[in-house]
Backbone as JSON, one array per atom type, in Angstrom:
{
  "sequence": "VELVESGGGLVQPGGSLRLSCGISGYGFSTYEIRWFRQAPGKERELIAGIDRAGDGEIYLPSVQGRFTISRDNAKNTAYLQMNNLKIEDTAAYHCNARRPRSEIWGQGTQVTVSS",
  "N": [[98.52, 87.45, 167.08], [97.26, 87.44, 170.3], [95.09, 86.49, 173.03], [94.87, 87.15, 176.45], [93.72, 86.13, 179.5], [93.03, 87.21, 182.85], [92.69, 87.42, 186.45], [91.03, 85.6, 187.66], [90.08, 83.37, 190.38], [89.69, 82.23, 193.8], [86.74, 82.74, 195.57], [84.38, 83.78, 198.04], [80.86, 83.01, 198.29], [78.78, 85.69, 197.24], [80.82, 87.42, 196.94], [83.18, 89.36, 194.9], [84.79, 89.56, 191.72], [87.06, 90.71, 189.22], [87.57, 90.12, 185.94], [90.08, 90.27, 183.44], [90.82, 90.83, 180.01], [93.27, 90.84, 177.87], [94.8, 91.92, 174.85], [97.36, 91.08, 172.64], [99.16, 92.6, 170.06], [97.81, 94.06, 167.04], [94.79, 95.92, 166.54], [92.65, 95.67, 168.4], [90.31, 97.19, 168.78], [88.78, 96.51, 166.63], [87.51, 94.2, 167.09], [84.67, 92.39, 168.28], [83.98, 91.56, 171.64], [83.61, 88.77, 173.68], [82.58, 86.96, 176.56], [82.82, 83.7, 177.72], [81.87, 80.79, 179.58], [82.69, 77.65, 181.09], [81.64, 75.01, 182.93], [82.6, 72.07, 184.76], [81.52, 69.15, 183.14], [79.49, 70.43, 181.85], [78.06, 72.28, 179.08], [79.76, 74.78, 177.18], [78.95, 78.18, 177.72], [77.7, 81.29, 176.54], [78.15, 84.25, 178.23], [78.39, 87.02, 178.31], [78.66, 89.87, 176.16], [80.19, 92.42, 174.14], [80.1, 95.2, 171.95], [82.18, 96.59, 169.29], [82.7, 99.3, 169.77], [81.93, 99.55, 172.34], [79.37, 100.25, 172.94], [77.17, 98.61, 172.97], [75.78, 95.92, 174.8], [75.38, 92.52, 175.8], [73.83, 90.0, 177.82], [73.8, 86.88, 179.54], [70.82, 85.75, 180.93], [70.98, 84.79, 183.61], [73.13, 86.09, 184.71], [72.69, 88.71, 184.39], [72.58, 91.95, 185.7], [74.3, 91.3, 187.71], [76.79, 90.85, 186.61], [79.09, 92.81, 184.68], [80.14, 93.78, 181.56], [82.85, 95.39, 179.97], [85.0, 97.62, 178.11], [88.21, 98.95, 177.25], [89.44, 100.48, 174.77], [91.72, 101.95, 174.34], [93.52, 100.8, 176.0], [93.63, 98.29, 175.06], [92.13, 96.27, 176.26], [89.61, 94.25, 177.74], [86.98, 93.82, 180.13], [85.42, 91.92, 182.75], [83.34, 92.49, 185.17], [82.36, 90.96, 188.05], [79.91, 90.58, 190.31], [78.32, 89.76, 193.47], [78.73, 86.95, 193.48], [77.89, 83.55, 192.85], [77.73, 80.1, 193.88], [77.16, 78.56, 191.68], [78.38, 79.96, 189.67], [80.88, 79.05, 189.39], [83.45, 78.1, 187.27], [85.47, 77.67, 184.31], [86.54, 80.54, 182.76], [86.44, 82.12, 179.66], [87.8, 84.35, 177.31], [86.79, 85.78, 174.24], [87.53, 87.0, 171.07], [86.15, 88.47, 168.27], [85.77, 89.01, 164.81], [84.86, 89.69, 161.39], [85.89, 86.86, 159.61], [87.8, 86.16, 161.43], [88.69, 84.86, 164.57], [89.49, 84.68, 167.95], [90.68, 82.97, 170.81], [91.18, 83.06, 174.31], [93.25, 81.53, 176.88], [91.89, 80.96, 179.14], [90.6, 81.45, 182.47], [90.31, 80.4, 185.8], [87.46, 80.49, 187.84], [86.38, 80.11, 191.04], [83.81, 79.67, 193.23], [83.2, 79.42, 196.49], [82.43, 78.49, 199.83]],
  "CA": [[97.62, 88.11, 168.02], [96.85, 86.54, 171.39], [94.28, 86.99, 174.13], [95.31, 86.64, 177.74], [92.81, 86.46, 180.59], [93.55, 87.2, 184.21], [91.75, 87.89, 187.45], [90.26, 84.55, 188.3], [90.53, 82.96, 191.71], [88.73, 81.66, 194.74], [86.0, 83.8, 196.25], [83.22, 83.29, 198.76], [79.57, 83.47, 197.75], [78.51, 87.09, 197.5], [82.01, 88.2, 196.65], [83.37, 89.95, 193.58], [86.04, 89.43, 190.98], [87.09, 91.37, 187.92], [88.4, 89.45, 184.96], [90.61, 91.1, 182.37], [91.14, 90.15, 178.75], [94.17, 91.7, 177.13], [95.17, 91.43, 173.52], [98.64, 91.5, 172.12], [99.04, 92.8, 168.63], [97.08, 95.21, 166.52], [93.41, 95.79, 166.09], [91.7, 95.3, 169.45], [89.04, 97.9, 168.61], [88.03, 95.96, 165.5], [86.91, 92.94, 167.53], [83.68, 92.21, 169.32], [84.53, 90.77, 172.73], [82.61, 87.97, 174.39], [83.04, 86.09, 177.63], [82.16, 82.41, 177.84], [82.33, 79.98, 180.7], [82.37, 76.23, 181.01], [81.77, 74.29, 184.18], [82.82, 70.64, 184.52], [80.35, 68.37, 182.77], [78.47, 71.27, 181.22], [78.46, 72.9, 177.83], [80.21, 76.17, 177.25], [77.85, 79.12, 177.51], [78.02, 82.7, 176.36], [77.6, 84.97, 179.35], [78.35, 88.47, 178.07], [79.32, 90.33, 174.95], [80.21, 93.87, 173.96], [80.45, 95.51, 170.57], [83.53, 97.15, 169.1], [82.82, 100.63, 170.38], [81.53, 99.5, 173.75], [78.05, 100.86, 173.08], [76.12, 97.61, 173.11], [76.14, 94.78, 175.64], [74.39, 91.46, 175.98], [74.13, 89.18, 178.99], [73.01, 85.71, 179.88], [69.88, 86.2, 181.97], [71.35, 84.43, 184.98], [74.18, 86.98, 185.22], [72.21, 90.08, 184.21], [72.45, 92.66, 186.97], [75.43, 90.96, 188.6], [78.02, 90.96, 185.82], [79.17, 93.93, 183.75], [81.23, 93.72, 180.6], [83.29, 96.71, 179.51], [86.26, 97.57, 177.37], [88.99, 100.17, 177.11], [90.18, 100.25, 173.53], [93.03, 102.58, 174.44], [94.39, 99.87, 176.74], [93.55, 96.96, 174.44], [91.69, 95.38, 177.32], [88.21, 94.13, 178.1], [86.82, 93.42, 181.53], [84.16, 91.36, 183.21], [83.15, 92.71, 186.6], [81.41, 89.97, 188.54], [79.5, 90.86, 191.69], [77.36, 88.83, 194.06], [79.01, 85.65, 192.87], [77.19, 82.4, 193.39], [78.45, 78.85, 193.71], [76.94, 78.08, 190.31], [79.23, 80.7, 188.74], [82.16, 78.36, 189.31], [83.7, 77.64, 185.91], [86.59, 78.27, 183.58], [86.04, 81.67, 181.99], [87.25, 82.34, 178.47], [87.56, 85.55, 176.51], [86.75, 85.52, 172.8], [87.51, 88.19, 170.23], [85.6, 88.04, 166.98], [85.48, 89.96, 163.73], [84.7, 88.89, 160.16], [86.98, 85.99, 159.16], [88.83, 86.0, 162.46], [88.2, 84.62, 165.92], [90.61, 84.37, 168.83], [90.31, 82.55, 172.15], [92.19, 83.06, 175.35], [93.49, 80.23, 177.5], [90.92, 80.78, 180.21], [90.97, 81.68, 183.87], [89.38, 79.67, 186.65], [86.74, 81.17, 188.91], [85.79, 79.16, 191.97], [83.01, 80.31, 194.27], [83.02, 78.4, 197.52], [82.55, 78.94, 201.21]],
  "C": [[97.16, 87.08, 169.05], [95.96, 87.27, 172.38], [94.8, 86.36, 175.41], [94.32, 87.11, 178.81], [93.55, 86.44, 181.92], [92.45, 87.63, 185.15], [90.9, 86.83, 188.11], [90.8, 84.21, 189.67], [89.42, 82.35, 192.51], [88.06, 82.79, 195.51], [84.8, 83.17, 196.95], [81.93, 83.74, 198.09], [79.26, 84.9, 198.19], [79.68, 88.0, 197.2], [82.08, 88.68, 195.21], [84.73, 89.6, 193.01], [85.93, 90.26, 189.72], [88.08, 90.64, 187.03], [88.86, 90.46, 183.91], [90.95, 90.24, 181.17], [91.98, 91.12, 177.94], [94.55, 91.07, 175.81], [96.55, 91.97, 173.17], [98.5, 91.66, 170.62], [98.11, 93.95, 168.3], [95.6, 94.9, 166.34], [92.38, 95.45, 167.14], [90.33, 95.93, 169.2], [88.21, 97.37, 167.46], [87.31, 94.66, 165.87], [85.73, 93.15, 168.48], [84.33, 91.33, 170.4], [83.38, 90.04, 173.44], [83.29, 87.17, 175.49], [82.16, 84.84, 177.65], [82.62, 81.76, 179.14], [81.92, 78.54, 180.48], [82.66, 75.58, 182.34], [81.97, 72.81, 183.86], [81.52, 69.91, 184.22], [79.24, 69.15, 182.1], [79.0, 71.85, 179.92], [78.93, 74.33, 178.08], [79.03, 77.09, 176.97], [78.38, 80.55, 177.4], [77.37, 83.48, 177.51], [77.54, 86.47, 179.15], [79.09, 88.79, 176.79], [79.24, 91.84, 174.85], [80.68, 94.18, 172.55], [81.77, 96.27, 170.51], [83.71, 98.5, 169.79], [82.49, 100.64, 171.86], [80.17, 100.09, 174.0], [76.95, 99.85, 173.35], [76.61, 96.41, 173.88], [75.01, 93.77, 175.64], [74.82, 90.61, 177.17], [73.24, 87.95, 179.03], [72.06, 86.12, 181.01], [70.32, 85.91, 183.4], [72.46, 85.3, 185.56], [73.78, 88.44, 185.09], [72.02, 90.74, 185.57], [73.56, 92.36, 187.96], [76.77, 91.14, 187.9], [77.94, 92.18, 184.91], [80.38, 93.77, 182.86], [81.58, 95.13, 180.16], [84.59, 96.54, 178.74], [86.89, 98.94, 177.37], [89.87, 99.96, 175.89], [91.56, 100.9, 173.56], [94.03, 101.69, 175.15], [94.36, 98.46, 176.17], [93.07, 95.9, 175.43], [90.18, 95.42, 177.49], [88.12, 93.57, 179.51], [85.47, 92.74, 181.72], [84.12, 91.53, 184.71], [82.04, 91.78, 187.08], [81.13, 90.24, 190.02], [78.49, 89.83, 192.16], [77.51, 87.43, 193.47], [78.31, 84.54, 193.62], [78.0, 81.13, 193.12], [78.32, 78.35, 192.28], [77.7, 78.89, 189.26], [80.6, 80.05, 188.6], [82.34, 77.75, 187.93], [85.04, 78.17, 185.44], [86.01, 79.34, 182.66], [87.01, 81.98, 180.85], [86.82, 83.63, 177.77], [87.64, 85.17, 175.03], [86.69, 86.85, 172.08], [87.1, 87.76, 168.83], [85.41, 89.23, 166.05], [85.35, 89.14, 162.47], [85.99, 88.17, 159.77], [88.08, 85.83, 160.21], [88.19, 85.83, 163.82], [89.37, 84.13, 166.76], [90.08, 84.01, 170.2], [91.49, 82.71, 173.1], [92.29, 81.69, 175.99], [92.54, 79.95, 178.65], [91.49, 81.09, 181.58], [89.89, 81.06, 184.75], [88.77, 80.57, 187.71], [86.07, 80.1, 189.76], [85.09, 79.92, 193.09], [82.67, 79.25, 195.3], [83.17, 79.02, 198.9], [83.53, 78.05, 201.97]]
}
């Protein structure tokens, strides 16, 4: 089972990006999905999470209201819609899938916010 992120890139401040996290293999709906990010010289931080059914979400306060996490279990894919991006959102973004006794990380996708 693998996670693959996509959708990163270069965007100007105030712009938007949508990250995708796809899973190969069986059992996507049994995993909680979380998005983390890590900027150079900083610790990795949890920015958003969604439960298995997509009913519950959590957000880092600094992204609340700008980022939205969602999932489509029929497509084995989770998303992170990022609006009103700021320079401080620049980081490598990683998708994480977690369930009891199992945790999977994607390779990450770079988001750069710059004018």
